[in-house]
PyMOL CGO cylinders between C-alpha atoms (Angstrom):
from pymol import cmd
from pymol.cgo import CYLINDER

trace = [
    CYLINDER, 26.93, 6.34, 2.83, 26.06, 9.51, 4.69, 0.3, 1, 1, 1, 1, 1, 1,
    CYLINDER, 26.06, 9.51, 4.69, 27.85, 9.47, 8.13, 0.3, 1, 1, 1, 1, 1, 1,
    CYLINDER, 27.85, 9.47, 8.13, 26.67, 12.86, 9.19, 0.3, 1, 1, 1, 1, 1, 1,
    CYLINDER, 26.67, 12.86, 9.19, 23.10, 11.44, 9.12, 0.3, 1, 1, 1, 1, 1, 1,
    CYLINDER, 23.10, 11.44, 9.12, 24.13, 9.27, 12.35, 0.3, 1, 1, 1, 1, 1, 1,
    CYLINDER, 24.13, 9.27, 12.35, 21.55, 6.58, 12.05, 0.3, 1, 1, 1, 1, 1, 1,
    CYLINDER, 21.55, 6.58, 12.05, 20.44, 4.16, 9.13, 0.3, 1, 1, 1, 1, 1, 1,
    CYLINDER, 20.44, 4.16, 9.13, 18.25, 6.13, 6.60, 0.3, 1, 1, 1, 1, 1, 1,
    CYLINDER, 18.25, 6.13, 6.60, 15.55, 5.37, 4.31, 0.3, 1, 1, 1, 1, 1, 1,
    CYLINDER, 15.55, 5.37, 4.31, 15.68, 7.35, 0.80, 0.3, 1, 1, 1, 1, 1, 1,
    CYLINDER, 15.68, 7.35, 0.80, 12.20, 8.55, -0.35, 0.3, 1, 1, 1, 1, 1, 1,
    CYLINDER, 12.20, 8.55, -0.35, 12.44, 10.38, -3.34, 0.3, 1, 1, 1, 1, 1, 1,
    CYLINDER, 12.44, 10.38, -3.34, 13.23, 13.88, -2.01, 0.3, 1, 1, 1, 1, 1, 1,
    CYLINDER, 13.23, 13.88, -2.01, 12.83, 12.75, 1.65, 0.3, 1, 1, 1, 1, 1, 1,
    CYLINDER, 12.83, 12.75, 1.65, 15.54, 11.30, 3.88, 0.3, 1, 1, 1, 1, 1, 1,
    CYLINDER, 15.54, 11.30, 3.88, 14.11, 9.76, 6.62, 0.3, 1, 1, 1, 1, 1, 1,
    CYLINDER, 14.11, 9.76, 6.62, 16.40, 8.17, 9.39, 0.3, 1, 1, 1, 1, 1, 1,
    CYLINDER, 16.40, 8.17, 9.39, 15.46, 5.45, 11.85, 0.3, 1, 1, 1, 1, 1, 1,
    CYLINDER, 15.46, 5.45, 11.85, 16.37, 5.00, 15.35, 0.3, 1, 1, 1, 1, 1, 1,
    CYLINDER, 16.37, 5.00, 15.35, 15.71, 2.34, 18.14, 0.3, 1, 1, 1, 1, 1, 1,
    CYLINDER, 15.71, 2.34, 18.14, 11.98, 2.86, 19.16, 0.3, 1, 1, 1, 1, 1, 1,
    CYLINDER, 11.98, 2.86, 19.16, 11.78, 3.61, 22.81, 0.3, 1, 1, 1, 1, 1, 1,
    CYLINDER, 11.78, 3.61, 22.81, 10.27, 0.96, 25.01, 0.3, 1, 1, 1, 1, 1, 1,
    CYLINDER, 10.27, 0.96, 25.01, 6.91, 1.70, 26.83, 0.3, 1, 1, 1, 1, 1, 1,
    CYLINDER, 6.91, 1.70, 26.83, 4.88, -0.07, 29.25, 0.3, 1, 1, 1, 1, 1, 1,
    CYLINDER, 4.88, -0.07, 29.25, 2.61, -2.59, 27.97, 0.3, 1, 1, 1, 1, 1, 1,
    CYLINDER, 2.61, -2.59, 27.97, 3.85, -2.28, 24.37, 0.3, 1, 1, 1, 1, 1, 1,
    CYLINDER, 3.85, -2.28, 24.37, 3.41, -4.89, 21.68, 0.3, 1, 1, 1, 1, 1, 1,
    CYLINDER, 3.41, -4.89, 21.68, 5.89, -7.11, 20.96, 0.3, 1, 1, 1, 1, 1, 1,
    CYLINDER, 5.89, -7.11, 20.96, 7.69, -6.03, 17.84, 0.3, 1, 1, 1, 1, 1, 1,
    CYLINDER, 7.69, -6.03, 17.84, 6.97, -8.09, 14.74, 0.3, 1, 1, 1, 1, 1, 1,
    CYLINDER, 6.97, -8.09, 14.74, 7.37, -8.01, 10.86, 0.3, 1, 1, 1, 1, 1, 1,
    CYLINDER, 7.37, -8.01, 10.86, 4.71, -7.92, 8.36, 0.3, 1, 1, 1, 1, 1, 1,
    CYLINDER, 4.71, -7.92, 8.36, 6.33, -8.59, 4.90, 0.3, 1, 1, 1, 1, 1, 1,
    CYLINDER, 6.33, -8.59, 4.90, 9.02, -5.98, 4.65, 0.3, 1, 1, 1, 1, 1, 1,
    CYLINDER, 9.02, -5.98, 4.65, 7.52, -3.55, 7.27, 0.3, 1, 1, 1, 1, 1, 1,
    CYLINDER, 7.52, -3.55, 7.27, 8.64, -3.77, 10.87, 0.3, 1, 1, 1, 1, 1, 1,
    CYLINDER, 8.64, -3.77, 10.87, 5.81, -3.31, 13.44, 0.3, 1, 1, 1, 1, 1, 1,
    CYLINDER, 5.81, -3.31, 13.44, 6.32, -1.99, 16.90, 0.3, 1, 1, 1, 1, 1, 1,
    CYLINDER, 6.32, -1.99, 16.90, 5.12, 0.47, 19.60, 0.3, 1, 1, 1, 1, 1, 1,
    CYLINDER, 5.12, 0.47, 19.60, 2.80, 2.25, 19.23, 0.3, 1, 1, 1, 1, 1, 1,
    CYLINDER, 2.80, 2.25, 19.23, 1.41, -0.07, 16.57, 0.3, 1, 1, 1, 1, 1, 1,
    CYLINDER, 1.41, -0.07, 16.57, 0.66, -3.66, 17.15, 0.3, 1, 1, 1, 1, 1, 1,
    CYLINDER, 0.66, -3.66, 17.15, -0.20, -6.74, 14.76, 0.3, 1, 1, 1, 1, 1, 1,
    CYLINDER, -0.20, -6.74, 14.76, -3.61, -8.16, 15.34, 0.3, 1, 1, 1, 1, 1, 1,
    CYLINDER, -3.61, -8.16, 15.34, -5.18, -11.43, 13.91, 0.3, 1, 1, 1, 1, 1, 1,
    CYLINDER, -5.18, -11.43, 13.91, -8.85, -12.68, 14.02, 0.3, 1, 1, 1, 1, 1, 1,
    CYLINDER, -8.85, -12.68, 14.02, -10.54, -11.67, 16.94, 0.3, 1, 1, 1, 1, 1, 1,
    CYLINDER, -10.54, -11.67, 16.94, -7.57, -10.93, 19.22, 0.3, 1, 1, 1, 1, 1, 1,
    CYLINDER, -7.57, -10.93, 19.22, -8.07, -7.43, 20.37, 0.3, 1, 1, 1, 1, 1, 1,
    CYLINDER, -8.07, -7.43, 20.37, -4.42, -7.01, 21.12, 0.3, 1, 1, 1, 1, 1, 1,
    CYLINDER, -4.42, -7.01, 21.12, -4.87, -4.63, 24.08, 0.3, 1, 1, 1, 1, 1, 1,
    CYLINDER, -4.87, -4.63, 24.08, -1.29, -3.82, 23.97, 0.3, 1, 1, 1, 1, 1, 1,
    CYLINDER, -1.29, -3.82, 23.97, -1.92, -1.70, 20.72, 0.3, 1, 1, 1, 1, 1, 1,
    CYLINDER, -1.92, -1.70, 20.72, -3.82, 1.49, 21.14, 0.3, 1, 1, 1, 1, 1, 1,
    CYLINDER, -3.82, 1.49, 21.14, -7.07, 2.03, 19.36, 0.3, 1, 1, 1, 1, 1, 1,
    CYLINDER, -7.07, 2.03, 19.36, -6.35, 3.23, 15.91, 0.3, 1, 1, 1, 1, 1, 1,
    CYLINDER, -6.35, 3.23, 15.91, -2.89, 1.87, 15.92, 0.3, 1, 1, 1, 1, 1, 1,
    CYLINDER, -2.89, 1.87, 15.92, -3.75, -1.94, 15.12, 0.3, 1, 1, 1, 1, 1, 1,
    CYLINDER, -3.75, -1.94, 15.12, -2.11, -3.35, 11.94, 0.3, 1, 1, 1, 1, 1, 1,
    CYLINDER, -2.11, -3.35, 11.94, -3.75, -6.55, 10.19, 0.3, 1, 1, 1, 1, 1, 1,
    CYLINDER, -3.75, -6.55, 10.19, -1.07, -8.55, 8.27, 0.3, 1, 1, 1, 1, 1, 1,
    CYLINDER, -1.07, -8.55, 8.27, -2.69, -10.38, 5.41, 0.3, 1, 1, 1, 1, 1, 1,
    CYLINDER, -2.69, -10.38, 5.41, -0.72, -12.40, 3.14, 0.3, 1, 1, 1, 1, 1, 1,
    CYLINDER, -0.72, -12.40, 3.14, 2.60, -10.61, 4.10, 0.3, 1, 1, 1, 1, 1, 1,
    CYLINDER, 2.60, -10.61, 4.10, 0.95, -7.16, 3.50, 0.3, 1, 1, 1, 1, 1, 1,
    CYLINDER, 0.95, -7.16, 3.50, 0.16, -4.72, 6.72, 0.3, 1, 1, 1, 1, 1, 1,
    CYLINDER, 0.16, -4.72, 6.72, -2.86, -2.79, 6.79, 0.3, 1, 1, 1, 1, 1, 1,
    CYLINDER, -2.86, -2.79, 6.79, -3.78, 0.10, 9.05, 0.3, 1, 1, 1, 1, 1, 1,
    CYLINDER, -3.78, 0.10, 9.05, -7.11, -0.76, 10.70, 0.3, 1, 1, 1, 1, 1, 1,
    CYLINDER, -7.11, -0.76, 10.70, -8.80, -3.35, 12.44, 0.3, 1, 1, 1, 1, 1, 1,
    CYLINDER, -8.80, -3.35, 12.44, -12.75, -3.21, 11.48, 0.3, 1, 1, 1, 1, 1, 1,
    CYLINDER, -12.75, -3.21, 11.48, -14.04, -3.52, 8.38, 0.3, 1, 1, 1, 1, 1, 1,
    CYLINDER, -14.04, -3.52, 8.38, -11.54, -4.16, 5.33, 0.3, 1, 1, 1, 1, 1, 1,
    CYLINDER, -11.54, -4.16, 5.33, -12.76, -1.58, 3.26, 0.3, 1, 1, 1, 1, 1, 1,
    CYLINDER, -12.76, -1.58, 3.26, -11.50, 1.00, 5.54, 0.3, 1, 1, 1, 1, 1, 1,
    CYLINDER, -11.50, 1.00, 5.54, -7.89, -0.43, 5.77, 0.3, 1, 1, 1, 1, 1, 1,
    CYLINDER, -7.89, -0.43, 5.77, -5.13, 1.50, 4.32, 0.3, 1, 1, 1, 1, 1, 1,
    CYLINDER, -5.13, 1.50, 4.32, -2.01, -0.45, 3.09, 0.3, 1, 1, 1, 1, 1, 1,
    CYLINDER, -2.01, -0.45, 3.09, 0.95, 0.41, 5.08, 0.3, 1, 1, 1, 1, 1, 1,
    CYLINDER, 0.95, 0.41, 5.08, 3.97, 0.90, 3.05, 0.3, 1, 1, 1, 1, 1, 1,
    CYLINDER, 3.97, 0.90, 3.05, 6.34, 1.66, 5.69, 0.3, 1, 1, 1, 1, 1, 1,
    CYLINDER, 6.34, 1.66, 5.69, 6.67, 3.25, 9.35, 0.3, 1, 1, 1, 1, 1, 1,
    CYLINDER, 6.67, 3.25, 9.35, 9.22, 5.94, 10.27, 0.3, 1, 1, 1, 1, 1, 1,
    CYLINDER, 9.22, 5.94, 10.27, 9.47, 5.79, 13.85, 0.3, 1, 1, 1, 1, 1, 1,
    CYLINDER, 9.47, 5.79, 13.85, 12.09, 8.54, 14.40, 0.3, 1, 1, 1, 1, 1, 1,
    CYLINDER, 12.09, 8.54, 14.40, 9.71, 11.08, 13.21, 0.3, 1, 1, 1, 1, 1, 1,
    CYLINDER, 9.71, 11.08, 13.21, 6.52, 9.45, 13.98, 0.3, 1, 1, 1, 1, 1, 1,
    CYLINDER, 6.52, 9.45, 13.98, 5.06, 9.21, 10.29, 0.3, 1, 1, 1, 1, 1, 1,
    CYLINDER, 5.06, 9.21, 10.29, 4.00, 6.38, 8.19, 0.3, 1, 1, 1, 1, 1, 1,
    CYLINDER, 4.00, 6.38, 8.19, 3.49, 5.86, 4.44, 0.3, 1, 1, 1, 1, 1, 1,
    CYLINDER, 3.49, 5.86, 4.44, 0.08, 4.49, 3.46, 0.3, 1, 1, 1, 1, 1, 1,
    CYLINDER, 0.08, 4.49, 3.46, -1.67, 3.57, 0.31, 0.3, 1, 1, 1, 1, 1, 1,
    CYLINDER, -1.67, 3.57, 0.31, -5.74, 3.71, -0.19, 0.3, 1, 1, 1, 1, 1, 1,
    CYLINDER, -5.74, 3.71, -0.19, -5.68, 1.05, -2.74, 0.3, 1, 1, 1, 1, 1, 1,
    CYLINDER, -5.68, 1.05, -2.74, -9.52, 0.56, -2.40, 0.3, 1, 1, 1, 1, 1, 1,
    CYLINDER, -9.52, 0.56, -2.40, -9.57, 3.51, -4.48, 0.3, 1, 1, 1, 1, 1, 1,
    CYLINDER, -9.57, 3.51, -4.48, -8.57, 1.26, -7.49, 0.3, 1, 1, 1, 1, 1, 1,
    CYLINDER, -8.57, 1.26, -7.49, -11.73, -0.87, -6.97, 0.3, 1, 1, 1, 1, 1, 1,
    CYLINDER, -11.73, -0.87, -6.97, -13.67, 2.38, -8.03, 0.3, 1, 1, 1, 1, 1, 1,
    CYLINDER, -13.67, 2.38, -8.03, -12.04, 2.20, -11.38, 0.3, 1, 1, 1, 1, 1, 1,
    CYLINDER, -12.04, 2.20, -11.38, -12.40, -1.66, -11.69, 0.3, 1, 1, 1, 1, 1, 1,
    CYLINDER, -12.40, -1.66, -11.69, -16.15, -2.34, -10.59, 0.3, 1, 1, 1, 1, 1, 1,
    CYLINDER, -16.15, -2.34, -10.59, -18.06, -4.73, -12.58, 0.3, 1, 1, 1, 1, 1, 1,
    CYLINDER, -18.06, -4.73, -12.58, -19.59, -3.44, -15.87, 0.3, 1, 1, 1, 1, 1, 1,
    CYLINDER, -19.59, -3.44, -15.87, -23.19, -3.67, -14.75, 0.3, 1, 1, 1, 1, 1, 1,
    CYLINDER, -23.19, -3.67, -14.75, -22.24, -1.02, -11.87, 0.3, 1, 1, 1, 1, 1, 1,
    CYLINDER, -22.24, -1.02, -11.87, -19.84, 0.99, -14.27, 0.3, 1, 1, 1, 1, 1, 1,
    CYLINDER, -19.84, 0.99, -14.27, -16.38, 2.47, -13.88, 0.3, 1, 1, 1, 1, 1, 1,
    CYLINDER, -16.38, 2.47, -13.88, -16.42, 5.41, -11.55, 0.3, 1, 1, 1, 1, 1, 1,
    CYLINDER, -16.42, 5.41, -11.55, -14.07, 8.01, -9.95, 0.3, 1, 1, 1, 1, 1, 1,
    CYLINDER, -14.07, 8.01, -9.95, -13.63, 7.77, -6.03, 0.3, 1, 1, 1, 1, 1, 1,
    CYLINDER, -13.63, 7.77, -6.03, -16.71, 9.00, -4.27, 0.3, 1, 1, 1, 1, 1, 1,
    CYLINDER, -16.71, 9.00, -4.27, -15.13, 9.24, -0.49, 0.3, 1, 1, 1, 1, 1, 1,
    CYLINDER, -15.13, 9.24, -0.49, -12.47, 11.74, 0.29, 0.3, 1, 1, 1, 1, 1, 1,
    CYLINDER, -12.47, 11.74, 0.29, -9.12, 10.29, 1.81, 0.3, 1, 1, 1, 1, 1, 1,
    CYLINDER, -9.12, 10.29, 1.81, -9.72, 12.04, 5.11, 0.3, 1, 1, 1, 1, 1, 1,
    CYLINDER, -9.72, 12.04, 5.11, -12.95, 9.80, 5.82, 0.3, 1, 1, 1, 1, 1, 1,
    CYLINDER, -12.95, 9.80, 5.82, -10.45, 6.82, 6.22, 0.3, 1, 1, 1, 1, 1, 1,
    CYLINDER, -10.45, 6.82, 6.22, -8.05, 8.46, 8.77, 0.3, 1, 1, 1, 1, 1, 1,
    CYLINDER, -8.05, 8.46, 8.77, -8.60, 8.38, 12.47, 0.3, 1, 1, 1, 1, 1, 1,
    CYLINDER, -8.60, 8.38, 12.47, -8.36, 11.08, 14.83, 0.3, 1, 1, 1, 1, 1, 1,
    CYLINDER, -8.36, 11.08, 14.83, -4.87, 9.69, 16.01, 0.3, 1, 1, 1, 1, 1, 1,
    CYLINDER, -4.87, 9.69, 16.01, -3.40, 10.85, 12.61, 0.3, 1, 1, 1, 1, 1, 1,
    CYLINDER, -3.40, 10.85, 12.61, -2.94, 13.86, 10.53, 0.3, 1, 1, 1, 1, 1, 1,
    CYLINDER, -2.94, 13.86, 10.53, -2.10, 14.41, 7.04, 0.3, 1, 1, 1, 1, 1, 1,
    CYLINDER, -2.10, 14.41, 7.04, 1.45, 15.40, 6.47, 0.3, 1, 1, 1, 1, 1, 1,
    CYLINDER, 1.45, 15.40, 6.47, 2.01, 19.04, 4.69, 0.3, 1, 1, 1, 1, 1, 1,
    CYLINDER, 2.01, 19.04, 4.69, 4.28, 17.21, 2.39, 0.3, 1, 1, 1, 1, 1, 1,
    CYLINDER, 4.28, 17.21, 2.39, 1.42, 15.84, 0.53, 0.3, 1, 1, 1, 1, 1, 1,
    CYLINDER, 1.42, 15.84, 0.53, -0.50, 17.03, -2.30, 0.3, 1, 1, 1, 1, 1, 1,
    CYLINDER, -0.50, 17.03, -2.30, -3.92, 16.15, -3.31, 0.3, 1, 1, 1, 1, 1, 1,
    CYLINDER, -3.92, 16.15, -3.31, -5.65, 14.87, -6.51, 0.3, 1, 1, 1, 1, 1, 1,
    CYLINDER, -5.65, 14.87, -6.51, -9.17, 16.11, -7.27, 0.3, 1, 1, 1, 1, 1, 1,
    CYLINDER, -9.17, 16.11, -7.27, -11.59, 13.91, -9.17, 0.3, 1, 1, 1, 1, 1, 1,
    CYLINDER, -11.59, 13.91, -9.17, -14.91, 15.25, -10.54, 0.3, 1, 1, 1, 1, 1, 1,
    CYLINDER, -14.91, 15.25, -10.54, -18.18, 13.24, -11.67, 0.3, 1, 1, 1, 1, 1, 1,
    CYLINDER, -18.18, 13.24, -11.67, -20.06, 15.75, -13.76, 0.3, 1, 1, 1, 1, 1, 1,
    CYLINDER, -20.06, 15.75, -13.76, -23.36, 15.91, -15.35, 0.3, 1, 1, 1, 1, 1, 1,
    CYLINDER, -23.36, 15.91, -15.35, -21.90, 17.44, -18.35, 0.3, 1, 1, 1, 1, 1, 1,
    CYLINDER, -21.90, 17.44, -18.35, -18.29, 18.68, -19.42, 0.3, 1, 1, 1, 1, 1, 1,
    CYLINDER, -18.29, 18.68, -19.42, -17.27, 21.66, -17.60, 0.3, 1, 1, 1, 1, 1, 1,
    CYLINDER, -17.27, 21.66, -17.60, -17.01, 24.78, -19.99, 0.3, 1, 1, 1, 1, 1, 1,
    CYLINDER, -17.01, 24.78, -19.99, -13.37, 25.65, -18.35, 0.3, 1, 1, 1, 1, 1, 1,
    CYLINDER, -13.37, 25.65, -18.35, -11.38, 22.42, -18.69, 0.3, 1, 1, 1, 1, 1, 1,
    CYLINDER, -11.38, 22.42, -18.69, -8.06, 23.99, -18.05, 0.3, 1, 1, 1, 1, 1, 1,
    CYLINDER, -8.06, 23.99, -18.05, -6.00, 21.35, -16.04, 0.3, 1, 1, 1, 1, 1, 1,
    CYLINDER, -6.00, 21.35, -16.04, -8.53, 18.60, -16.15, 0.3, 1, 1, 1, 1, 1, 1,
    CYLINDER, -8.53, 18.60, -16.15, -7.60, 15.28, -17.53, 0.3, 1, 1, 1, 1, 1, 1,
    CYLINDER, -7.60, 15.28, -17.53, -10.21, 12.74, -18.62, 0.3, 1, 1, 1, 1, 1, 1,
    CYLINDER, -10.21, 12.74, -18.62, -10.14, 9.66, -16.39, 0.3, 1, 1, 1, 1, 1, 1,
    CYLINDER, -10.14, 9.66, -16.39, -10.21, 5.95, -17.75, 0.3, 1, 1, 1, 1, 1, 1,
    CYLINDER, -10.21, 5.95, -17.75, -14.06, 5.89, -16.87, 0.3, 1, 1, 1, 1, 1, 1,
    CYLINDER, -14.06, 5.89, -16.87, -14.82, 8.66, -19.34, 0.3, 1, 1, 1, 1, 1, 1,
    CYLINDER, -14.82, 8.66, -19.34, -18.42, 9.74, -19.24, 0.3, 1, 1, 1, 1, 1, 1,
    CYLINDER, -18.42, 9.74, -19.24, -17.82, 13.30, -18.03, 0.3, 1, 1, 1, 1, 1, 1,
    CYLINDER, -17.82, 13.30, -18.03, -15.28, 12.14, -15.15, 0.3, 1, 1, 1, 1, 1, 1,
    CYLINDER, -15.28, 12.14, -15.15, -12.04, 14.18, -14.84, 0.3, 1, 1, 1, 1, 1, 1,
    CYLINDER, -12.04, 14.18, -14.84, -8.98, 14.52, -12.32, 0.3, 1, 1, 1, 1, 1, 1,
    CYLINDER, -8.98, 14.52, -12.32, -6.84, 17.50, -11.85, 0.3, 1, 1, 1, 1, 1, 1,
    CYLINDER, -6.84, 17.50, -11.85, -3.69, 18.38, -9.52, 0.3, 1, 1, 1, 1, 1, 1,
    CYLINDER, -3.69, 18.38, -9.52, -4.56, 20.34, -6.56, 0.3, 1, 1, 1, 1, 1, 1,
    CYLINDER, -4.56, 20.34, -6.56, -2.28, 22.15, -4.34, 0.3, 1, 1, 1, 1, 1, 1,
    CYLINDER, -2.28, 22.15, -4.34, -0.45, 21.06, -1.04, 0.3, 1, 1, 1, 1, 1, 1,
    CYLINDER, -0.45, 21.06, -1.04, -2.00, 20.52, 2.40, 0.3, 1, 1, 1, 1, 1, 1,
    CYLINDER, -2.00, 20.52, 2.40, -1.14, 23.26, 4.92, 0.3, 1, 1, 1, 1, 1, 1,
    CYLINDER, -1.14, 23.26, 4.92, 0.51, 22.71, 8.28, 0.3, 1, 1, 1, 1, 1, 1,
    CYLINDER, 0.51, 22.71, 8.28, -2.82, 21.59, 9.67, 0.3, 1, 1, 1, 1, 1, 1,
    CYLINDER, -2.82, 21.59, 9.67, -3.29, 18.87, 7.18, 0.3, 1, 1, 1, 1, 1, 1,
    CYLINDER, -3.29, 18.87, 7.18, -5.97, 21.03, 5.35, 0.3, 1, 1, 1, 1, 1, 1,
    CYLINDER, -5.97, 21.03, 5.35, -6.34, 21.70, 1.66, 0.3, 1, 1, 1, 1, 1, 1,
    CYLINDER, -6.34, 21.70, 1.66, -5.88, 25.41, 0.75, 0.3, 1, 1, 1, 1, 1, 1,
    CYLINDER, -5.88, 25.41, 0.75, -8.30, 27.00, -1.76, 0.3, 1, 1, 1, 1, 1, 1,
    CYLINDER, -8.30, 27.00, -1.76, -11.42, 25.69, -3.45, 0.3, 1, 1, 1, 1, 1, 1,
    CYLINDER, -11.42, 25.69, -3.45, -11.85, 23.28, -6.54, 0.3, 1, 1, 1, 1, 1, 1,
    CYLINDER, -11.85, 23.28, -6.54, -15.61, 23.20, -7.08, 0.3, 1, 1, 1, 1, 1, 1,
    CYLINDER, -15.61, 23.20, -7.08, -16.77, 23.23, -10.46, 0.3, 1, 1, 1, 1, 1, 1,
    CYLINDER, -16.77, 23.23, -10.46, -20.57, 23.68, -11.40, 0.3, 1, 1, 1, 1, 1, 1,
    CYLINDER, -20.57, 23.68, -11.40, -22.45, 20.38, -11.97, 0.3, 1, 1, 1, 1, 1, 1,
    CYLINDER, -22.45, 20.38, -11.97, -19.74, 18.25, -10.59, 0.3, 1, 1, 1, 1, 1, 1,
    CYLINDER, -19.74, 18.25, -10.59, -19.35, 16.10, -7.43, 0.3, 1, 1, 1, 1, 1, 1,
    CYLINDER, -19.35, 16.10, -7.43, -15.93, 16.63, -6.15, 0.3, 1, 1, 1, 1, 1, 1,
    CYLINDER, -15.93, 16.63, -6.15, -13.69, 14.10, -4.30, 0.3, 1, 1, 1, 1, 1, 1,
    CYLINDER, -13.69, 14.10, -4.30, -9.96, 14.69, -2.89, 0.3, 1, 1, 1, 1, 1, 1,
    CYLINDER, -9.96, 14.69, -2.89, -7.51, 11.96, -2.93, 0.3, 1, 1, 1, 1, 1, 1,
    CYLINDER, -7.51, 11.96, -2.93, -4.16, 12.38, -1.03, 0.3, 1, 1, 1, 1, 1, 1,
    CYLINDER, -4.16, 12.38, -1.03, -0.72, 11.68, -2.81, 0.3, 1, 1, 1, 1, 1, 1,
    CYLINDER, -0.72, 11.68, -2.81, 2.77, 12.31, -1.85, 0.3, 1, 1, 1, 1, 1, 1,
    CYLINDER, 2.77, 12.31, -1.85, 4.22, 13.03, -5.10, 0.3, 1, 1, 1, 1, 1, 1,
    CYLINDER, 4.22, 13.03, -5.10, 8.00, 14.00, -5.81, 0.3, 1, 1, 1, 1, 1, 1,
    CYLINDER, 8.00, 14.00, -5.81, 7.60, 17.05, -8.00, 0.3, 1, 1, 1, 1, 1, 1,
    CYLINDER, 7.60, 17.05, -8.00, 6.62, 20.75, -7.34, 0.3, 1, 1, 1, 1, 1, 1,
    CYLINDER, 6.62, 20.75, -7.34, 3.04, 19.76, -8.97, 0.3, 1, 1, 1, 1, 1, 1,
    CYLINDER, 3.04, 19.76, -8.97, 2.00, 16.01, -9.53, 0.3, 1, 1, 1, 1, 1, 1,
    CYLINDER, 2.00, 16.01, -9.53, 1.05, 15.10, -12.97, 0.3, 1, 1, 1, 1, 1, 1,
    CYLINDER, 1.05, 15.10, -12.97, -2.76, 14.21, -12.88, 0.3, 1, 1, 1, 1, 1, 1,
    CYLINDER, -2.76, 14.21, -12.88, -2.42, 11.72, -15.69, 0.3, 1, 1, 1, 1, 1, 1,
    CYLINDER, -2.42, 11.72, -15.69, -0.32, 9.42, -13.62, 0.3, 1, 1, 1, 1, 1, 1,
    CYLINDER, -0.32, 9.42, -13.62, -3.38, 9.27, -10.93, 0.3, 1, 1, 1, 1, 1, 1,
    CYLINDER, -3.38, 9.27, -10.93, -3.27, 5.47, -10.57, 0.3, 1, 1, 1, 1, 1, 1,
    CYLINDER, -3.27, 5.47, -10.57, 0.64, 5.53, -10.03, 0.3, 1, 1, 1, 1, 1, 1,
    CYLINDER, 0.64, 5.53, -10.03, 0.17, 8.29, -7.42, 0.3, 1, 1, 1, 1, 1, 1,
    CYLINDER, 0.17, 8.29, -7.42, -2.48, 6.58, -5.64, 0.3, 1, 1, 1, 1, 1, 1,
    CYLINDER, -2.48, 6.58, -5.64, -0.54, 3.37, -5.42, 0.3, 1, 1, 1, 1, 1, 1,
    CYLINDER, -0.54, 3.37, -5.42, 2.56, 5.29, -4.26, 0.3, 1, 1, 1, 1, 1, 1,
    CYLINDER, 2.56, 5.29, -4.26, 0.79, 6.25, -1.25, 0.3, 1, 1, 1, 1, 1, 1,
    CYLINDER, 0.79, 6.25, -1.25, 0.93, 9.49, 1.15, 0.3, 1, 1, 1, 1, 1, 1,
    CYLINDER, 0.93, 9.49, 1.15, 2.26, 10.55, 4.53, 0.3, 1, 1, 1, 1, 1, 1,
    CYLINDER, 2.26, 10.55, 4.53, 0.39, 10.36, 7.74, 0.3, 1, 1, 1, 1, 1, 1,
    CYLINDER, 0.39, 10.36, 7.74, 1.79, 11.85, 11.06, 0.3, 1, 1, 1, 1, 1, 1,
    CYLINDER, 1.79, 11.85, 11.06, 1.07, 10.95, 14.88, 0.3, 1, 1, 1, 1, 1, 1,
    CYLINDER, 1.07, 10.95, 14.88, 1.97, 12.70, 17.89, 0.3, 1, 1, 1, 1, 1, 1,
    CYLINDER, 1.97, 12.70, 17.89, 4.54, 10.56, 20.20, 0.3, 1, 1, 1, 1, 1, 1,
    CYLINDER, 4.54, 10.56, 20.20, 2.76, 9.16, 23.23, 0.3, 1, 1, 1, 1, 1, 1,
    CYLINDER, 2.76, 9.16, 23.23, 3.25, 10.30, 26.80, 0.3, 1, 1, 1, 1, 1, 1,
    CYLINDER, 3.25, 10.30, 26.80, 3.13, 7.86, 29.78, 0.3, 1, 1, 1, 1, 1, 1,
    CYLINDER, 3.13, 7.86, 29.78, 0.70, 8.12, 32.65, 0.3, 1, 1, 1, 1, 1, 1,
    CYLINDER, 0.70, 8.12, 32.65, 0.97, 5.73, 35.29, 0.3, 1, 1, 1, 1, 1, 1,
    CYLINDER, 0.97, 5.73, 35.29, 2.31, 3.19, 33.04, 0.3, 1, 1, 1, 1, 1, 1,
    CYLINDER, 2.31, 3.19, 33.04, -0.04, 3.71, 30.27, 0.3, 1, 1, 1, 1, 1, 1,
    CYLINDER, -0.04, 3.71, 30.27, 0.43, 5.02, 26.93, 0.3, 1, 1, 1, 1, 1, 1,
    CYLINDER, 0.43, 5.02, 26.93, -1.56, 8.47, 26.18, 0.3, 1, 1, 1, 1, 1, 1,
    CYLINDER, -1.56, 8.47, 26.18, -1.76, 9.67, 22.67, 0.3, 1, 1, 1, 1, 1, 1,
    CYLINDER, -1.76, 9.67, 22.67, -2.69, 13.27, 21.93, 0.3, 1, 1, 1, 1, 1, 1,
    CYLINDER, -2.69, 13.27, 21.93, -5.87, 13.58, 19.70, 0.3, 1, 1, 1, 1, 1, 1,
    CYLINDER, -5.87, 13.58, 19.70, -4.98, 15.07, 16.46, 0.3, 1, 1, 1, 1, 1, 1,
    CYLINDER, -4.98, 15.07, 16.46, -6.90, 18.07, 14.88, 0.3, 1, 1, 1, 1, 1, 1,
    CYLINDER, -6.90, 18.07, 14.88, -9.62, 16.90, 12.38, 0.3, 1, 1, 1, 1, 1, 1,
    CYLINDER, -9.62, 16.90, 12.38, -8.49, 16.56, 8.72, 0.3, 1, 1, 1, 1, 1, 1,
    CYLINDER, -8.49, 16.56, 8.72, -10.68, 18.63, 6.59, 0.3, 1, 1, 1, 1, 1, 1,
    CYLINDER, -10.68, 18.63, 6.59, -10.91, 19.93, 2.97, 0.3, 1, 1, 1, 1, 1, 1,
    CYLINDER, -10.91, 19.93, 2.97, -12.22, 22.91, 1.08, 0.3, 1, 1, 1, 1, 1, 1,
    CYLINDER, -12.22, 22.91, 1.08, -13.49, 21.90, -2.14, 0.3, 1, 1, 1, 1, 1, 1,
]
cmd.load_cgo(trace, "trace")
């Protein structure tokens, strides 16, 4: 449809992401598919106790019921892998475990997310500057200034607002602290200039973009540079 793009492309809202054949490296995992996602170098599908030495640490993909998840150890730290774009070393992931925060048993009580998205991201990856963030608040009382705040489904003085974009280093610019409130930031991609905080469940489900640096080959081994730490100022 767009011959000037040269290679087959994925259309992700305002993004045009084109795919190219993945270069082969020594000791790379055999390409596999998990559901609709193709998994190949630097990633590798693991199963059970298989350590899959061909997959670099942090790039292991667990395939469960046709769904690929980034992460090998405890499942509560997994991120659902929605797609991988090998041509520009990025992947679309969703932290679906955040939904569990809103759907806990009644005796524990509904609550907003308690952990920032960045706590689940290994040093191999960085948060793309195309992402925006949602800021969740768990407050002891309703803030005096509520401009931009949306009540969450949990009520009980819990709110969410649309934050800004990440900068080129994958860091949230600015501060969103409110007196008497615990603050949690959740990364979302969004397709508009500023996301609508009322759609927070949909935005979390649609995921956010991670980046990784292409590897170099040293004596037949793949070496991945360590990404700068993902931090936020809230």
